N, CA, C and O atoms as a MOPAC input file, in Angstrom:
PM7 MOZYME 1SCF
protein

 N     -4.37100 1    -7.84900 1    12.95600 1
 C     -3.97500 1    -9.22100 1    12.39500 1
 C     -4.95300 1   -10.05700 1    12.41300 1
 O     -5.50400 1   -10.34600 1    13.47500 1
 N     -5.43200 1   -10.72600 1    10.91700 1
 C     -6.62800 1   -11.41600 1    10.95000 1
 C     -6.02700 1   -13.08700 1    10.69700 1
 O     -4.99600 1   -13.24700 1    10.04400 1
 N     -6.64300 1   -14.05900 1    11.17100 1
 C     -5.99800 1   -15.46000 1    10.76600 1
 C     -7.25300 1   -16.32800 1    10.86400 1
 O     -8.11200 1   -16.06200 1    11.70400 1
 N     -7.37000 1   -17.27900 1    10.09000 1
 C     -8.44900 1   -18.33600 1    10.00600 1
 C     -8.34500 1   -19.12500 1     8.68400 1
 O     -7.59700 1   -18.85600 1     7.74500 1
 N     -9.11400 1   -20.01600 1     8.76000 1
 C     -9.19100 1   -20.93900 1     7.41600 1
 C     -9.98900 1   -20.44400 1     6.27400 1
 O    -10.00200 1   -21.04500 1     5.20000 1
 N    -10.68000 1   -19.31400 1     6.49900 1
 C    -11.41600 1   -18.56000 1     5.65400 1
 C    -10.64300 1   -17.64700 1     4.67700 1
 O    -11.08200 1   -17.22400 1     3.60800 1
 N     -9.20100 1   -17.36700 1     5.30200 1
 C     -8.23600 1   -16.42000 1     4.37100 1
 C     -7.92400 1   -17.20000 1     3.25400 1
 O     -7.97600 1   -18.42600 1     3.34400 1
 N     -7.54500 1   -16.53800 1     2.01200 1
 C     -7.31600 1   -17.60000 1     1.06800 1
 C     -5.57000 1   -17.57300 1     1.22700 1
 O     -4.82100 1   -16.70500 1     1.67600 1
 N     -5.35500 1   -18.67300 1     0.75400 1
 C     -3.92600 1   -18.98300 1     0.75400 1
 C     -3.77300 1   -20.40600 1     1.42400 1
 O     -4.76800 1   -20.95700 1     1.89200 1
 N     -2.51300 1   -21.00800 1     1.47100 1
 C     -2.07400 1   -22.10100 1     2.24300 1
 C     -2.47300 1   -22.11000 1     3.69800 1
 O     -2.18900 1   -21.17000 1     4.43900 1
 N     -2.99900 1   -22.96300 1     4.02100 1
 C     -3.22900 1   -22.90500 1     5.63300 1
 C     -4.03700 1   -21.95000 1     6.13300 1
 O     -4.09800 1   -21.93400 1     7.36200 1
 N     -4.87000 1   -20.90500 1     5.37500 1
 C     -5.38800 1   -19.79800 1     5.84100 1
 C     -4.39200 1   -18.59200 1     5.98700 1
 O     -4.57800 1   -17.68800 1     6.80200 1
 N     -3.45400 1   -18.64300 1     5.24000 1
 C     -2.34300 1   -17.49300 1     5.49300 1
 C     -2.39400 1   -16.83700 1     4.19000 1
 O     -2.51300 1   -17.58600 1     3.22000 1
 N     -2.32500 1   -15.54300 1     3.97700 1
 C     -2.14200 1   -14.55100 1     3.25100 1
 C     -0.48700 1   -14.07500 1     3.03500 1
 O      0.05800 1   -13.29100 1     3.81200 1
 N      0.11400 1   -14.60300 1     2.00600 1
 C      1.42000 1   -14.25100 1     1.91000 1
 C      1.90800 1   -12.91400 1     1.03400 1
 O      3.09200 1   -12.57900 1     1.01100 1
 N      0.99700 1   -12.27800 1     0.40700 1
 C      0.99000 1   -11.19700 1    -0.32400 1
 C      0.97200 1   -10.04400 1     0.27200 1
 O      0.41400 1    -9.96900 1     1.36600 1
 N      1.58200 1    -8.88400 1    -0.31700 1
 C      1.32000 1    -7.80000 1     0.36500 1
 C      0.30200 1    -7.06400 1     0.60300 1
 O     -0.08100 1    -6.51200 1    -0.42900 1
 N     -0.50100 1    -6.73100 1     1.79500 1
 C     -1.54100 1    -6.08800 1     1.81800 1
 C     -1.54100 1    -4.85900 1     2.61600 1
 O     -0.52900 1    -4.46700 1     3.19700 1
 N     -2.63400 1    -4.26400 1     2.65000 1
 C     -2.68700 1    -2.86300 1     3.26900 1
 C     -4.12800 1    -2.63500 1     4.29900 1
 O     -5.02300 1    -3.48000 1     4.28900 1
 N     -4.19500 1    -1.57200 1     5.03900 1
 C     -5.31400 1    -1.51800 1     5.76000 1
 C     -6.51300 1    -1.34200 1     4.73600 1
 O     -7.66100 1    -1.58100 1     5.11300 1
 N     -6.28300 1    -0.97800 1     3.61200 1
 C     -7.54200 1    -0.89300 1     2.69300 1
 C     -8.31100 1    -1.98600 1     2.56300 1
 O     -9.49200 1    -1.91900 1     2.22000 1
 N     -7.75900 1    -2.96700 1     2.80100 1
 C     -8.06100 1    -4.56400 1     2.44000 1
 C     -8.97900 1    -5.06200 1     3.82500 1
 O     -9.67900 1    -6.07400 1     3.80400 1
 N     -8.87000 1    -4.33900 1     4.78900 1
 C     -9.35100 1    -4.93900 1     6.19000 1
 C    -11.08500 1    -5.03200 1     5.90700 1
 O    -11.77500 1    -6.03000 1     6.11900 1
 N    -11.50000 1    -3.88600 1     5.44400 1
 C    -13.21800 1    -3.87000 1     5.39700 1
 C    -13.65700 1    -4.80700 1     4.34500 1
 O    -14.64700 1    -5.49800 1     4.58800 1
 N    -13.08700 1    -4.91800 1     3.26700 1
 C    -13.68200 1    -5.96700 1     2.44500 1
 C    -13.44500 1    -7.38500 1     2.94900 1
 O    -14.23800 1    -8.30600 1     2.75300 1
 N    -12.54500 1    -7.47100 1     3.46800 1
 C    -12.29700 1    -8.67600 1     4.03600 1
 C    -13.13800 1    -9.18400 1     5.21000 1
 O    -13.62300 1   -10.31400 1     5.26300 1
 N    -13.26200 1    -8.23500 1     6.14700 1
 C    -14.36900 1    -8.36800 1     7.24900 1
 C    -15.61700 1    -8.96500 1     6.61900 1
 O    -16.10100 1   -10.05100 1     6.93600 1
 N    -16.09800 1    -8.11200 1     5.66600 1
 C    -17.40400 1    -8.24900 1     4.80600 1
 C    -17.14800 1    -9.58200 1     4.51600 1
 O    -17.71000 1   -10.45500 1     5.17700 1
 N    -16.24500 1    -9.91200 1     3.46200 1
 C    -16.13100 1   -11.36400 1     3.07400 1
 C    -16.32200 1   -12.58200 1     4.26000 1
 O    -16.99600 1   -13.58900 1     4.04100 1
 N    -15.75500 1   -12.37300 1     5.29600 1
 C    -15.82200 1   -13.29500 1     6.49500 1
 C    -17.25100 1   -13.13900 1     6.96700 1
 O    -17.76200 1   -14.03700 1     7.63600 1
 N    -17.86200 1   -12.14200 1     6.68100 1
 C    -19.46500 1   -12.21000 1     7.15300 1
 C    -20.41900 1   -12.68900 1     5.89100 1
 O    -21.64900 1   -12.73700 1     5.91200 1
 N    -19.70500 1   -12.97000 1     4.98200 1
 C    -20.36800 1   -13.47200 1     3.72600 1
 C    -21.24600 1   -12.39500 1     3.02500 1
 O    -22.30600 1   -12.53300 1     2.41400 1
 N    -20.42800 1   -11.16900 1     3.31200 1
 C    -21.52800 1   -10.10600 1     2.67100 1
 C    -20.87600 1    -9.41900 1     1.63800 1
 O    -19.76500 1    -8.99400 1     1.95500 1
 N    -21.31900 1    -9.14400 1     0.27500 1
 C    -20.54100 1    -8.54800 1    -0.62500 1
 C    -20.33000 1    -7.12300 1    -0.52600 1
 O    -21.31100 1    -6.40200 1    -0.34500 1
 N    -18.78200 1    -6.45700 1    -0.65400 1
 C    -18.51000 1    -5.12200 1    -0.44100 1
 C    -19.32900 1    -4.34300 1    -1.59500 1
 O    -19.69800 1    -4.86400 1    -2.64700 1
 N    -19.55100 1    -2.99000 1    -1.20900 1
 C    -20.27100 1    -2.16700 1    -2.29500 1
 C    -19.05300 1    -1.66400 1    -3.30100 1
 O    -17.90300 1    -1.33500 1    -3.01000 1
 N    -19.64000 1    -1.71500 1    -4.44400 1
 C    -18.61400 1    -1.53200 1    -5.71700 1
 C    -17.72300 1    -0.22000 1    -5.52200 1
 O    -16.78700 1    -0.03500 1    -6.29900 1
 N    -17.97100 1     0.62600 1    -4.57800 1
 C    -17.26500 1     1.88500 1    -4.38400 1
 C    -16.03300 1     1.53000 1    -3.48500 1
 O    -14.97300 1     2.13500 1    -3.64800 1
 N    -16.15600 1     0.63400 1    -2.61500 1
 C    -15.09600 1     0.22700 1    -1.83500 1
 C    -13.70000 1    -0.47200 1    -2.20500 1
 O    -13.54700 1    -1.59100 1    -2.69400 1
 N    -12.88600 1     0.30700 1    -1.91000 1
 C    -11.38100 1     0.05400 1    -2.36900 1
 C    -10.82700 1    -0.96200 1    -1.56600 1
 O    -11.44500 1    -1.21200 1    -0.53100 1
 N     -9.73300 1    -1.64900 1    -1.82100 1
 C     -9.14400 1    -2.68900 1    -1.21500 1
 C     -9.91100 1    -4.07400 1    -1.74500 1
 O    -10.92100 1    -4.02300 1    -2.44700 1
 N     -9.33700 1    -5.21600 1    -1.34500 1
 C     -9.65500 1    -6.39200 1    -1.68100 1
 C    -10.11800 1    -7.48800 1    -0.49400 1
 O     -9.53800 1    -7.51900 1     0.59100 1
 N    -11.04700 1    -8.23600 1    -0.77500 1
 C    -11.46700 1    -9.30400 1    -0.05300 1
 C    -10.35700 1   -10.63700 1     0.16600 1
 O    -10.16900 1   -11.58700 1    -0.59500 1
 N     -9.87900 1   -10.41300 1     1.13600 1
 C     -8.65400 1   -11.69100 1     1.28800 1
 C     -9.33700 1   -13.19000 1     1.40700 1
 O     -8.60900 1   -14.17800 1     1.31900 1
 N    -10.52100 1   -13.30200 1     1.57700 1
 C    -10.91400 1   -14.52100 1     1.79400 1
 C    -11.18400 1   -15.09300 1     0.22000 1
 O    -11.69000 1   -16.18600 1    -0.03300 1
 N    -10.89200 1   -14.45400 1    -0.42000 1
 C    -10.73600 1   -14.93600 1    -1.97700 1
 C     -9.48300 1   -15.01400 1    -2.52500 1
 O     -8.73800 1   -14.14500 1    -2.07400 1
 N     -9.03600 1   -15.65900 1    -3.24500 1
 C     -7.67700 1   -15.56100 1    -4.13500 1
 C     -7.53200 1   -14.35300 1    -4.74400 1
 O     -8.45400 1   -13.83500 1    -5.37400 1
 N     -6.24600 1   -13.75800 1    -4.58900 1
 C     -6.27600 1   -12.25600 1    -5.09500 1
 C     -4.60000 1   -12.34500 1    -5.59900 1
 O     -3.63000 1   -12.87100 1    -5.05500 1
 N     -4.73500 1   -11.61700 1    -6.82800 1
 C     -3.40800 1   -11.16600 1    -7.44800 1
 C     -2.53000 1   -10.22300 1    -6.58000 1
 O     -2.94800 1    -9.23400 1    -5.97900 1
 N     -1.23500 1   -10.68300 1    -6.60600 1
 C     -0.49600 1    -9.46000 1    -5.76000 1
 C     -0.64400 1    -8.17600 1    -6.56900 1
 O     -1.08600 1    -8.11600 1    -7.71600 1
 N     -0.18000 1    -7.07000 1    -5.76200 1
 C     -0.40500 1    -5.95500 1    -6.35300 1
 C      0.71600 1    -4.94400 1    -5.35000 1
 O      1.38300 1    -5.36300 1    -4.40400 1
 N      0.68500 1    -3.67500 1    -5.82000 1
 C      1.61600 1    -2.95000 1    -5.25100 1
 C      1.09700 1    -2.34900 1    -4.07800 1
 O     -0.05500 1    -1.91500 1    -4.10900 1
 N      1.84100 1    -2.25300 1    -2.95500 1
 C      1.17900 1    -1.67200 1    -1.58600 1
 C      2.31900 1    -0.53700 1    -1.20900 1
 O      3.52600 1    -0.76600 1    -1.13700 1
 N      1.73500 1     0.61600 1    -1.00300 1
 C      2.31100 1     1.93800 1    -0.50600 1
 C      2.49400 1     2.03000 1     0.76200 1
 O      1.43800 1     1.85200 1     1.36900 1
 N      3.52200 1     2.26400 1     1.52900 1
 C      3.90000 1     2.50900 1     2.77100 1
 C      4.34400 1     3.76800 1     3.03000 1
 O      5.04500 1     4.24900 1     2.14000 1
 N      4.09900 1     4.58800 1     4.19400 1
 C      4.61800 1     5.80200 1     4.24300 1
 C      4.64700 1     6.59600 1     5.80800 1
 O      3.74600 1     6.54600 1     6.64500 1
 N      5.61100 1     7.13800 1     5.89400 1
 C      5.89900 1     7.73700 1     7.40900 1
 C      5.89400 1     9.09500 1     7.36800 1
 O      6.11100 1     9.59000 1     6.26200 1
 N      5.69800 1     9.84700 1     8.30900 1
 C      5.56500 1    11.35500 1     8.46700 1
 C      6.78900 1    11.84000 1     9.16700 1
 O      7.47700 1    11.13200 1     9.90200 1
 N      7.02500 1    13.14300 1     8.88200 1
 C      8.51100 1    13.64200 1     9.46000 1
 C      8.57000 1    13.36600 1    10.88500 1
 O      7.43500 1    13.29900 1    11.35700 1
 N      9.59700 1    13.16300 1    11.83100 1
 C     10.91900 1    13.84300 1    10.95100 1
 C     11.46200 1    12.82200 1    10.29500 1
 O     12.41500 1    13.20400 1     9.61700 1
 N     11.19500 1    11.38200 1    10.19300 1
 C     11.69300 1    10.36300 1     9.10500 1
 C     10.87800 1     9.98200 1     8.03600 1
 O     10.54900 1     8.80900 1     7.85900 1
 N     10.49800 1    10.99400 1     7.24300 1
 C      9.71000 1    10.71200 1     6.21600 1
 C     10.48600 1     9.84200 1     5.10700 1
 O     11.55100 1    10.06600 1     4.53300 1
 N      9.46800 1     8.63800 1     4.99500 1
 C      9.74600 1     7.59800 1     4.13200 1
 C      8.44800 1     7.24700 1     3.27800 1
 O      7.28200 1     7.25100 1     3.67200 1
 N      8.92000 1     6.95300 1     2.06000 1
 C      7.90200 1     6.13900 1     1.40400 1
 C      8.27500 1     4.81700 1     0.85300 1
 O      9.20600 1     4.73200 1     0.05200 1
 N      7.67400 1     3.89200 1     1.19500 1
 C      7.70300 1     2.53500 1     0.93300 1
 C      6.96500 1     1.88100 1    -0.21400 1
 O      5.75600 1     1.84000 1     0.01000 1
 N      7.32600 1     1.35300 1    -1.38600 1
 C      6.78300 1     0.70700 1    -2.21800 1
 C      6.92800 1    -0.86900 1    -2.17500 1
 O      8.05000 1    -1.36400 1    -2.28700 1
 N      5.98600 1    -1.53700 1    -2.03900 1
 C      6.14000 1    -2.93200 1    -1.81400 1
 C      5.71300 1    -3.68700 1    -3.19800 1
 O      4.65800 1    -3.32800 1    -3.72000 1
 N      6.39600 1    -4.59700 1    -3.74300 1
 C      6.01700 1    -4.98100 1    -5.34500 1
 C      6.36600 1    -6.53800 1    -5.01600 1
 O      7.54900 1    -6.87200 1    -4.94800 1
 N      5.34700 1    -7.46300 1    -4.81800 1
 C      6.01900 1    -8.85000 1    -4.99600 1
 C      7.20300 1    -8.85300 1    -3.79500 1
 O      7.07700 1    -8.20000 1    -2.75900 1
 N      8.29700 1    -9.63800 1    -4.08200 1
 C      9.26700 1    -9.73000 1    -3.03700 1
 C     10.11800 1    -8.45400 1    -3.06200 1
 O     11.19700 1    -8.48900 1    -2.46900 1
 N      9.77000 1    -7.41600 1    -3.64200 1
 C     10.68500 1    -6.11400 1    -3.58100 1
 C     10.06200 1    -5.34800 1    -3.00800 1
 O      8.87700 1    -5.13800 1    -3.26600 1
 N     10.95600 1    -4.53600 1    -1.76300 1
 C     10.51200 1    -3.43500 1    -1.40700 1
 C     11.45700 1    -2.28400 1    -1.48100 1
 O     12.59200 1    -2.36900 1    -1.01000 1
 N     10.99800 1    -1.18600 1    -2.07700 1
 C     11.65700 1     0.25200 1    -2.00200 1
 C     11.38500 1     0.97600 1    -1.09500 1
 O     10.23400 1     1.31400 1    -0.82100 1
 N     12.57600 1     1.38800 1    -0.38100 1
 C     12.42600 1     2.67100 1     0.59600 1
 C     12.96500 1     3.89000 1     0.10800 1
 O     14.17700 1     3.89100 1    -0.10500 1
 N     12.23500 1     5.07000 1    -0.14400 1
 C     12.70200 1     6.14500 1    -0.44100 1
 C     12.64300 1     7.09600 1     0.81800 1
 O     11.61700 1     7.34400 1     1.45100 1
 N     14.06400 1     7.65400 1     1.11500 1
 C     14.23700 1     8.62600 1     2.23200 1
 C     13.90700 1    10.08000 1     1.58100 1
 O     14.55200 1    10.59600 1     0.66800 1
 N     12.68200 1    10.68200 1     2.28700 1
 C     12.53000 1    12.22200 1     1.56100 1
 C     13.70900 1    12.90700 1     2.01500 1
 O     14.34600 1    13.44900 1     1.11100 1
 N     14.16500 1    13.02500 1     3.17800 1
 C     14.99300 1    14.06100 1     3.78800 1
 C     16.35500 1    14.10600 1     2.69500 1
 O     16.91300 1    15.16900 1     2.42000 1
 N     16.75900 1    12.85300 1     2.16100 1
 C     18.20600 1    12.87300 1     1.67300 1
 C     17.74100 1    12.44300 1     0.05500 1
 O     18.55500 1    12.69900 1    -0.83300 1
 N     16.58200 1    11.86500 1    -0.27300 1
 C     16.36900 1    11.37700 1    -1.58000 1
 C     16.69500 1    10.18200 1    -2.00600 1
 O     16.43100 1     9.74100 1    -3.12400 1
 N     17.39500 1     9.50300 1    -0.96400 1
 C     18.11600 1     8.17500 1    -1.11100 1
 C     16.97300 1     7.08500 1    -1.29500 1
 O     15.90000 1     7.14600 1    -0.69400 1
 N     17.29100 1     6.16600 1    -2.11500 1
 C     16.61200 1     4.94600 1    -2.15500 1
 C     17.50400 1     3.61500 1    -1.66500 1
 O     18.70700 1     3.36700 1    -1.74700 1
 N     16.42500 1     2.91100 1    -1.14500 1
 C     17.11600 1     1.41500 1    -0.82300 1
 C     16.32100 1     0.37300 1    -1.42000 1
 O     15.10000 1     0.52700 1    -1.40100 1
 N     16.76700 1    -0.57200 1    -1.90300 1
 C     15.65000 1    -1.77700 1    -2.32700 1
 C     16.24000 1    -3.19000 1    -1.70200 1
 O     17.40900 1    -3.54900 1    -1.55600 1
 N     15.19700 1    -3.75200 1    -1.43600 1
 C     15.30200 1    -5.04300 1    -0.61300 1
 C     14.62700 1    -6.11500 1    -1.35300 1
 O     13.50000 1    -5.89700 1    -1.79900 1
 N     15.16100 1    -7.17700 1    -1.51800 1
 C     14.63900 1    -8.53500 1    -1.91800 1
 C     14.01900 1    -9.22800 1    -0.64500 1
 O     14.72200 1   -10.01600 1    -0.01100 1
 N     12.68500 1    -8.95400 1    -0.23700 1
 C     12.53600 1    -9.33800 1     1.41200 1
 C     12.10100 1   -10.86600 1     1.28400 1
 O     11.59600 1   -11.37400 1     2.28600 1
 N     12.25400 1   -11.64100 1     0.14100 1
 C     11.75700 1   -12.92300 1     0.17000 1
 C     13.07600 1   -13.61300 1     0.52200 1
 O     13.05200 1   -14.71600 1     1.06800 1
 N     14.36800 1   -12.92200 1     0.18900 1
 C     15.72300 1   -13.56600 1     0.55400 1
 C     16.45700 1   -12.70000 1     1.49500 1
 O     17.61000 1   -12.95200 1     1.84600 1
 N     15.73300 1   -11.60200 1     1.93300 1
 C     16.52200 1   -10.65800 1     2.88900 1
 C     15.41900 1   -10.23200 1     3.79800 1
 O     15.34700 1    -9.00300 1     3.78100 1
 N     14.57000 1   -10.74900 1     4.55100 1
 C     13.61900 1   -10.58400 1     5.00300 1
 C     14.01700 1    -9.33200 1     6.40000 1
 O     13.22500 1    -8.50600 1     6.85300 1
 N     15.08800 1    -9.49000 1     6.72000 1
 C     15.55900 1    -8.30600 1     7.74800 1
 C     15.87500 1    -7.11500 1     7.27000 1
 O     16.10400 1    -6.15500 1     8.00600 1
 N     15.92300 1    -7.06100 1     5.78800 1
 C     16.18900 1    -5.92700 1     4.95800 1
 C     17.33900 1    -5.23600 1     5.56100 1
 O     17.28300 1    -4.19400 1     6.21300 1
 N     18.59900 1    -6.06100 1     5.22000 1
 C     20.10400 1    -5.81200 1     5.49300 1
 C     20.81400 1    -5.57400 1     4.32500 1
 O     21.86600 1    -4.94800 1     4.45500 1
 N     20.52400 1    -5.88400 1     3.35200 1
 C     21.28100 1    -5.63800 1     1.91900 1
 C     20.66000 1    -4.92000 1     0.93200 1
 O     19.82400 1    -5.48600 1     0.22800 1
 N     20.97000 1    -3.59400 1     0.74100 1
 C     20.44100 1    -2.74300 1    -0.14700 1
 C     20.95100 1    -3.28700 1    -1.64600 1
 O     22.15900 1    -3.41000 1    -1.85100 1
 N     20.08600 1    -3.56800 1    -2.56000 1
 C     20.51100 1    -4.33700 1    -3.82200 1
 C     20.07600 1    -3.18900 1    -4.81300 1
 O     20.15700 1    -3.45400 1    -6.01200 1
 N     19.61600 1    -1.92100 1    -4.43300 1
 C     19.35100 1    -0.81800 1    -5.42300 1
 C     20.60600 1    -0.52000 1    -6.62500 1
 O     20.31600 1     0.01500 1    -7.69400 1
 N     21.77300 1    -0.86800 1    -6.34900 1
 C     22.81100 1    -0.45400 1    -7.25300 1
 C     22.96200 1    -1.54700 1    -8.44100 1
 O     23.52300 1    -1.30100 1    -9.50900 1
 N     22.38700 1    -2.77100 1    -8.10100 1
 C     22.21700 1    -3.90000 1    -8.89800 1
 C     20.93800 1    -4.12600 1    -9.61000 1
 O     20.78600 1    -5.04900 1   -10.41100 1
 N     20.07000 1    -3.31100 1    -9.31800 1
 C     18.80700 1    -3.30800 1    -9.89700 1
 C     18.10000 1    -1.84800 1   -10.15500 1
 O     17.03400 1    -1.46100 1    -9.67600 1
 N     18.83300 1    -1.26000 1   -10.89200 1
 C     18.69300 1     0.51900 1   -10.75100 1
 C     17.30200 1     0.61000 1   -11.90200 1
 O     16.60000 1     1.60800 1   -11.74000 1
 N     16.94300 1    -0.20700 1   -12.85400 1
 C     15.75900 1     0.05900 1   -13.44700 1
 C     14.66100 1    -0.36100 1   -12.55500 1
 O     13.67700 1     0.37900 1   -12.53700 1
 N     14.65000 1    -1.41100 1   -11.81700 1
 C     13.23500 1    -1.75700 1   -10.87800 1
 C     13.35500 1    -0.62500 1    -9.90000 1
 O     12.29900 1    -0.07900 1    -9.57800 1
 N     14.57400 1    -0.14800 1    -9.33200 1
 C     14.55100 1     0.76100 1    -8.36300 1
 C     13.84700 1     2.30500 1    -8.78400 1
 O     13.23800 1     3.06600 1    -8.03200 1
 N     14.12700 1     2.46300 1   -10.11400 1
 C     13.70600 1     3.80300 1   -10.86800 1
 C     12.03500 1     3.65900 1   -11.17500 1
 O     11.28200 1     4.62600 1   -11.05600 1
 N     11.58300 1     2.35100 1   -11.57500 1
 C     10.27300 1     2.27000 1   -11.61800 1
 C      9.42400 1     2.10500 1   -10.25400 1
 O      8.26800 1     2.50000 1   -10.40900 1
 N      9.67800 1     1.66600 1    -9.08000 1
 C      9.14300 1     1.79500 1    -7.96800 1
 C      9.17100 1     3.04000 1    -7.32000 1
 O      8.23500 1     3.44500 1    -6.63100 1
 N     10.31700 1     3.72500 1    -7.53500 1
 C     10.64900 1     5.02200 1    -7.10000 1
 C      9.59800 1     5.93800 1    -7.64200 1
 O      9.15200 1     6.80500 1    -6.89100 1
 N      9.16200 1     5.83800 1    -8.85400 1
 C      8.26000 1     6.42800 1    -9.81300 1
 C      6.92600 1     6.35900 1    -9.15700 1
 O      6.33000 1     7.38500 1    -8.83000 1
 N      6.49600 1     5.28400 1    -8.98000 1
 C      5.10000 1     4.55000 1    -8.50300 1
 C      5.03400 1     5.40000 1    -6.89600 1
 O      4.02800 1     6.02400 1    -6.55900 1
 N      5.94200 1     5.32100 1    -6.25100 1
 C      6.13000 1     6.05200 1    -4.77400 1
 C      5.64100 1     7.81300 1    -4.96600 1
 O      4.85300 1     8.46200 1    -4.27800 1
 N      6.41200 1     8.21300 1    -6.10900 1
 C      6.45900 1     9.63900 1    -6.33100 1
 C      5.13100 1     9.97400 1    -6.62900 1
 O      4.47100 1    10.78700 1    -5.98100 1
 N      4.65500 1     9.22300 1    -7.80900 1
 C      3.08400 1     9.28400 1    -8.15900 1
 C      1.98000 1     9.28800 1    -7.16600 1
 O      0.92000 1     9.91300 1    -7.19900 1
 N      2.48900 1     8.38400 1    -6.19100 1
 C      1.23200 1     8.09400 1    -5.29900 1
 C      1.35300 1     9.71800 1    -4.18700 1
 O      0.35100 1    10.37100 1    -3.89600 1
 N      2.48300 1    10.01300 1    -3.82100 1
 C      2.77300 1    11.18100 1    -3.19000 1
 C      1.91900 1    12.24800 1    -3.77300 1
 O      1.05800 1    12.89700 1    -3.17800 1
 N      2.28300 1    12.34400 1    -5.05000 1
 C      1.64800 1    13.66200 1    -5.93100 1
 C      0.16900 1    13.34000 1    -5.69400 1
 O     -0.45800 1    14.19600 1    -5.06900 1
 N     -0.40600 1    12.38300 1    -6.04100 1
 C     -1.83400 1    12.15800 1    -6.03200 1
 C     -2.51400 1    12.35900 1    -4.52400 1
 O     -3.59400 1    12.94500 1    -4.44500 1
 N     -1.93100 1    11.91700 1    -3.47800 1
 C     -2.31000 1    12.05800 1    -2.04000 1
 C     -2.35200 1    13.60200 1    -1.71700 1
 O     -3.26500 1    14.09800 1    -1.05700 1
 N     -1.43700 1    14.22600 1    -2.16300 1
 C     -0.77900 1    15.71800 1    -1.81600 1
 C     -2.07000 1    16.46700 1    -2.55600 1
 O     -2.47300 1    17.48400 1    -1.99000 1
 N     -2.73100 1    16.06600 1    -3.73400 1
 C     -3.72200 1    16.66500 1    -4.58700 1
 C     -5.06100 1    16.65100 1    -3.88600 1
 O     -5.92500 1    17.51400 1    -3.72900 1
 N     -4.93200 1    15.20800 1    -3.46300 1
 C     -6.19100 1    14.70300 1    -2.83900 1
 C     -6.46200 1    15.75200 1    -1.42400 1
 O     -7.50000 1    16.36300 1    -1.16900 1
 N     -5.47200 1    15.73600 1    -0.80700 1
 C     -5.69500 1    16.56500 1     0.68000 1
 C     -5.84400 1    17.90800 1     0.36100 1
 O     -6.69400 1    18.49700 1     1.03000 1
 N     -5.17700 1    18.63400 1    -0.58200 1
 C     -5.24000 1    19.98100 1    -1.01600 1
 C     -6.85400 1    20.50000 1    -1.77600 1
 O     -7.29600 1    21.63100 1    -1.98000 1
 N     -7.33600 1    19.37700 1    -2.00700 1
 C     -8.44300 1    19.61600 1    -3.06100 1
 C     -9.63700 1    18.92900 1    -2.28100 1
 O    -10.61600 1    18.66500 1    -2.98000 1
 N     -9.71500 1    18.56000 1    -0.78600 1
 C    -10.69200 1    17.86400 1    -0.23100 1
 C    -11.93500 1    18.58500 1    -0.23200 1
 O    -12.97500 1    18.04300 1    -0.60900 1
 N    -11.89400 1    19.67100 1     0.13400 1
 C    -13.29700 1    20.54200 1     0.15800 1
 C    -13.85000 1    20.50600 1    -1.09800 1
 O    -15.01700 1    20.16700 1    -1.29500 1
 N    -12.98100 1    20.87800 1    -2.07200 1
 C    -13.59900 1    20.70500 1    -3.74900 1
 C    -14.27100 1    19.48200 1    -3.84500 1
 O    -15.39400 1    19.38100 1    -4.34000 1
 N    -13.63300 1    18.56200 1    -3.39700 1
 C    -14.14400 1    16.87800 1    -3.55300 1
 C    -15.50800 1    16.69100 1    -2.93300 1
 O    -16.50700 1    16.19600 1    -3.45600 1
 N    -15.37400 1    17.12600 1    -1.85400 1
 C    -16.40600 1    16.91500 1    -1.02000 1
 C    -17.75000 1    17.85200 1    -1.62600 1
 O    -18.79100 1    17.24000 1    -1.86600 1
 N    -17.70300 1    19.06000 1    -1.81800 1
 C    -18.62800 1    19.87000 1    -2.37600 1
 C    -19.07700 1    19.38200 1    -3.90600 1
 O    -20.16100 1    19.76100 1    -4.34800 1
 N    -18.24000 1    18.56300 1    -4.66300 1
 C    -18.69700 1    18.23400 1    -5.78900 1
 C    -19.56100 1    16.93200 1    -5.72200 1
 O    -20.15600 1    16.46500 1    -6.69400 1
 N    -19.56200 1    16.44100 1    -4.56500 1
 C    -20.46500 1    15.24300 1    -4.28000 1
 C    -21.53700 1    15.59500 1    -3.32300 1
 O    -22.19900 1    14.76200 1    -2.70400 1
 N    -21.67300 1    16.91600 1    -3.23500 1
 C    -22.97300 1    17.31800 1    -2.53000 1
 C    -22.84900 1    17.64500 1    -1.14400 1
 O    -23.79300 1    18.08300 1    -0.48800 1
 N    -21.50100 1    17.40600 1    -0.60200 1
 C    -21.08600 1    17.22800 1     0.79800 1
 C    -20.22900 1    18.65700 1     1.08400 1
 O    -19.76800 1    19.28700 1     0.13300 1
 N    -20.08000 1    19.04500 1     2.28000 1
 C    -19.42800 1    20.23600 1     2.49700 1
 C    -18.47600 1    20.13800 1     4.01800 1
 O    -18.87500 1    19.58700 1     5.04400 1
 N    -17.30400 1    20.73800 1     3.86100 1
 C    -16.42100 1    20.89500 1     5.13500 1
 C    -17.10300 1    21.74000 1     5.94800 1
 O    -17.62100 1    22.75800 1     5.49100 1
 N    -17.17400 1    21.43000 1     7.17100 1
 C    -17.45700 1    22.28700 1     8.49800 1
 C    -16.46600 1    22.81800 1     9.48300 1
 O    -15.42900 1    22.15600 1     9.53200 1
 N    -16.51300 1    23.54800 1    10.04400 1
 C    -15.14200 1    24.08100 1    10.75900 1
 C    -15.37300 1    23.35000 1    12.33000 1
 O    -14.49700 1    23.32200 1    13.19400 1
 N    -16.52700 1    22.86800 1    12.45200 1
 C    -16.85500 1    22.17300 1    13.73600 1
 C    -16.22000 1    20.69400 1    13.71400 1
 O    -16.37000 1    19.94300 1    14.67800 1

């Protein structure tokens, strides 16, 4: 958790969804250093537009979460079920509103599936990605 007046937002609070990917650029921003162009994530010491954040767990309770603004979709991999929550009005995530927001549920579910497919391909092709950049995998 980061806290301080240097962070963008009212009273040094960041209220939009963020991820671990934002940590390094934010720490560099706090040190007044420019993150490299290749660094993903965003510096939260500056104002930033909200964006979609992906959350995921591993088996045995495999879930993929997609957070977009006040909406949070939870996809249960074992059953294929989706739950949608309006976390601005239901921060405890007690009321699944997916049946009354089917289009939004479908859109967020598709984002989660694209991320999952992309991640799987990255892991499967990691050695090739490293080799193409002049690096190699080692068994050590």
